[in-house]
N, C-alpha and C positions, 0 to 999 in steps of 0.2 A: 903227835900223829902226823904222819907224812901225807903229803898231798898226792892224790892219784895222778899219774902221768897222762892218762887218756882224757881228752876233752869230753868224750862221750860219757865216761864214768863220772867225771866231775858234774856234768849237766844232770845226769840221773840222780846223783846224790843231792844236788841243789833242789831239783824239782820234788824229790821225796821229802826233804826237810820242809820246803814250802807247803807241800800238801799236808803234812802232819801239823804244822803250825796253823794253817787255814782251817783244818778240820777241828782242831782244839778250840780255836777262837770262835768258830761258828757254833760249836756244841755249847761252849760256855755262855755265849750270848743268848742262845735259845733257852738254856736253863735259867738264866737271869730274867728273861722276859716271860716265858711260859711256865717256868717252874719244873720243867722236865724236857728231855730230848730223847732221841732214838739213835742207835748206832748208824743208821743210814744217813742221818743228817751230818755226821762226821765225814762221811764219804762225799756227799754232795757239797758240803762246805769246803773240803780240801780240794776237790776238783774245780770248784768255782774260784777259789783263791789262786790256784795255778793258772787257770785260763784268763782270769781278769788281769793278773800280773803279767801274763805273756803278751797282752795286746801291744803294749809299747816296747816290749823287749824283742819280739819276733816279727812285728809288723812295722808300722810307722812310728818311730821314736818321737817324732815331733807332733803327733796327733794331739789336738786340743783336748783338755780334760773333759769338757762337756761331751765330746764325741766318744772318748774312751768310756765315759759313764753310760752312754747310750748303748754302745757295743756290749758293755758289761751286763747291763740289764737284760739284753737279749740273750746273752750266753747263760746267765743265771736262770732266767725263765725257762730256757730250753733244757738246762740241767734239771731244774725242778720238775718239768714235765716228764723227762725220761725217768728220773728217780721215782716220781709219783706213779707212773705207769708200771714200773717194775715192783716197787714196794707196796703200793696201795692196791693197784688193780690186779697185777699178776700174782703177787704173793699174798694179797688180802690182809696185810698187816694194819691197814687203816691208821697210818701215822699222821696224816693230815687230810682234811676234806674241805674244800672251798665251795662246795655245792650251794651254800646259802649266800655266797658273795655274788653280786651282780656281774654278769658277763663272764662267768667262769668257763673254763674249757675242761669238760669231763671231771670237774671238781678238783683238778690238779693245779691249775694256774689261773690267774685272774689279773686284770689291769691294775687293781689296787696294789698288789704285791710287785708288779712290774715297776710301779712308781717308787715303792719302797726300795727295791733293788737298785734303781737308778741313783737315788741319793746315798744309800749305804755303800755303793760301789766306790764312791770317792774315797772313803776311809780305807777300803780294801786296796785301791790303787796306790795310795800314799803309803800304806803300811807295807805292801809288797816292795815298793821302791826302797823304803827304809831298810827292810831286811836284806834285800839284794845288795845295797850299798854297804851296810855294816858287816854282814856275814860273808859276803862273797866278793867284795871289792868292786862291784859294778858302779858305774857313774850314775848319779841321780839325774833324771831328766829335768829340764827346765819346763815348768808348767805354764800354760796359758789356758784360760778358760774357754775362749772362742778363738777364731782365726786372728792372727796378728794383724793389727791395724795397718802397719806399713805395707804389708803384702797387698791389702785391698787398695790402699792409696796408690801404690805403684801401678797396679792394673788399670785403675781409672786414669792415671796420668798418661800411661802409654796409649790407652784407647783414645783419650781426648787428643793427644798429640797426633796420632794417626788420622783421626777424623778431621782435625784442623788442617793438616797437610792436604788431605783429599779435597777439602772445601776450597783451599787456596789454589788447587790445581797442581800441586807438587807431587802428589802421591800417585 
């Protein structure tokens, strides 16, 4: 198969394949955990996978993993809210209902699952990076859980040096 010349077409193909893989993975996980799923979960899972993977591809490539996971949990929760409002409220399909979970919002999202999405998103981030590297030849990012230690050390060293100079009357 020949490779499309247009970078836009290549990106559309890549995102479509990632969407399909993310949708299938999410659907399979839900069937394994709950025993069943719904076609709408394929769509939400595919969108979530593409969005979560896009964080370090289209924004800050050096973003710490913990920060990517937080952004991912927010994105997934918002997708779940939008999907729930469409599928459960507007279409009345009652795919899920978190009404009995404390602090839920309209029965569609809740803090409990925000925490679940936070931790599960690490697997999604790593899996997306693996697929992008293996299938599309993209470079794998170097992961750090939090901010790099040397960056903090440099900041404090510079700050201390400036304040020491000021105290000495040189600044």
